[in-house]
C-alpha positions as CSV (number, residue, x, y, z in Angstrom):
1,M,58.6,-104.1,162.5
2,A,59.7,-106.3,159.6
3,D,57.7,-106.8,156.4
4,V,57.7,-110.4,155.2
5,I,58.0,-110.9,151.4
6,Q,56.8,-114.0,149.6
7,S,57.3,-113.8,145.8
8,A,55.0,-115.6,143.4
9,S,57.7,-115.2,140.7
10,A,60.4,-117.1,142.6
11,P,60.7,-120.8,143.4
12,R,59.1,-121.8,146.7
13,P,61.6,-121.8,149.6
14,V,62.7,-125.4,150.5
15,G,62.2,-124.7,154.2
16,H,59.9,-122.8,156.5
17,Y,61.0,-119.3,155.9
18,P,60.1,-116.2,153.7
19,H,61.8,-115.2,150.5
20,A,62.8,-111.9,152.1
21,R,62.3,-109.6,155.1
22,R,62.3,-105.8,154.8
23,V,63.3,-103.8,157.9
24,G,63.1,-100.0,157.2
25,N,65.0,-99.5,153.9
26,Q,67.1,-102.8,154.3
27,L,66.0,-105.9,152.5
28,F,67.4,-109.3,153.5
29,L,66.9,-112.1,151.1
30,S,66.9,-115.7,152.3
31,G,69.2,-118.0,150.4
32,V,68.1,-118.1,146.8
33,G,68.9,-121.1,144.5
34,P,68.5,-121.7,140.8
35,R,65.4,-123.9,140.8
36,D,62.9,-123.0,138.1
37,P,59.8,-121.3,139.6
38,A,57.4,-123.2,137.3
39,S,58.7,-126.7,137.2
40,N,60.8,-126.7,140.5
41,G,63.5,-128.4,138.4
42,V,67.2,-127.3,138.5
43,P,68.4,-125.9,135.1
44,G,71.3,-127.9,133.7
45,N,71.1,-130.9,136.0
46,V,71.4,-134.3,134.4
47,H,70.1,-137.3,136.4
48,A,70.6,-141.0,136.1
49,E,67.6,-143.3,135.9
50,D,67.8,-143.8,139.7
51,G,67.6,-140.1,140.2
52,S,71.2,-139.5,141.2
53,L,72.9,-136.4,139.9
54,L,75.3,-137.2,137.0
55,A,76.3,-133.6,135.9
56,Y,75.3,-130.0,136.2
57,D,75.7,-126.8,134.3
58,I,77.1,-124.0,136.4
59,D,76.4,-121.4,133.7
60,A,72.7,-122.4,133.5
61,Q,72.4,-122.4,137.3
62,T,74.1,-119.1,137.7
63,R,71.8,-117.3,135.2
64,S,68.8,-119.0,136.9
65,V,69.8,-118.0,140.4
66,F,70.3,-114.4,139.2
67,A,66.8,-114.4,137.7
68,N,65.4,-115.7,140.9
69,V,67.2,-113.0,143.0
70,R,65.8,-110.4,140.6
71,A,62.3,-111.8,141.0
72,V,62.5,-111.6,144.8
73,L,63.9,-108.1,144.6
74,E,61.1,-106.9,142.3
75,S,58.5,-108.5,144.5
76,S,60.0,-106.5,147.4
77,G,60.0,-103.2,145.5
78,A,63.7,-103.3,144.9
79,R,65.9,-103.4,141.8
80,W,69.0,-105.3,140.8
81,E,71.0,-102.1,141.3
82,D,69.9,-101.9,144.9
83,L,72.0,-104.9,145.9
84,V,74.8,-103.9,148.3
85,D,76.1,-107.3,149.6
86,V,76.0,-110.8,148.2
87,T,77.3,-114.0,149.7
88,V,77.8,-116.8,147.1
89,Y,77.9,-120.4,148.1
90,L,79.5,-122.8,145.5
91,T,79.7,-126.6,146.1
92,N,82.7,-126.9,143.8
93,M,84.9,-123.8,144.1
94,A,87.8,-125.2,142.0
95,R,85.5,-126.0,139.0
96,D,82.9,-123.3,139.2
97,F,84.4,-120.1,140.4
98,K,85.9,-119.0,137.1
99,P,82.7,-119.5,135.0
100,Y,80.6,-118.0,137.9
101,N,82.8,-115.0,138.1
102,A,82.6,-114.4,134.3
103,I,78.8,-114.4,134.5
104,W,78.9,-112.1,137.5
105,A,81.0,-109.6,135.4
106,E,78.3,-109.7,132.7
107,Y,75.6,-108.8,135.2
108,F,77.8,-106.2,137.0
109,P,80.1,-104.8,134.3
110,D,81.3,-101.9,136.4
111,A,83.1,-103.2,139.5
112,A,82.7,-99.8,141.2
113,N,78.9,-100.2,141.1
114,A,78.8,-103.9,141.9
115,P,77.6,-105.0,145.3
116,C,80.2,-106.3,147.8
117,R,80.7,-110.0,147.4
118,T,82.0,-112.9,149.4
119,T,82.3,-116.4,147.7
120,L,82.5,-119.5,149.8
121,G,83.2,-123.1,148.9
122,I,81.0,-125.5,150.7
123,T,80.4,-129.2,150.6
124,A,76.7,-129.3,150.0
125,L,73.4,-127.4,149.8
126,P,70.0,-128.8,150.9
127,T,68.9,-129.7,147.3
128,P,71.0,-130.8,144.3
129,I,72.1,-127.3,143.3
130,A,75.7,-126.0,142.8
131,I,75.1,-122.4,143.8
132,E,73.1,-120.3,146.2
133,L,73.1,-116.6,146.9
134,K,72.3,-114.7,150.1
135,C,71.7,-111.0,149.4
136,I,71.2,-107.7,151.1
137,A,69.7,-104.7,149.3
138,I,69.0,-101.1,150.3
139,V,65.5,-100.1,149.1
140,K,64.8,-96.4,148.4
141,E,61.9,-95.2,150.5
């Protein structure tokens, strides 16, 4: 039996799915983006008058997505340190990997204790975001 987790502290999912699902001591997070939970806006996005995206700030989005992951973890009874595997999706690998990787190192200063990580360059995400994380954690019973 899987427990469904919806977090009041994280942005609403953009589709019809839960924030996370816990199966035994394993916690599977749905894709988490950087949208602000209160405003639903994307930190660092700059839009033209017609609403089109002019620019974005990968540093702001990375810090925001980490905060949103932490919110879902905490709502699930897990901690940041419980992460064991993270898949990162970047819409501009060439431009954004280096700054993203530097922020990752701030949040996980000891590589030996960091979760496993795979980073993929993709062409788009469902909303105007530059980064999304898919995470797995092991929750202590």
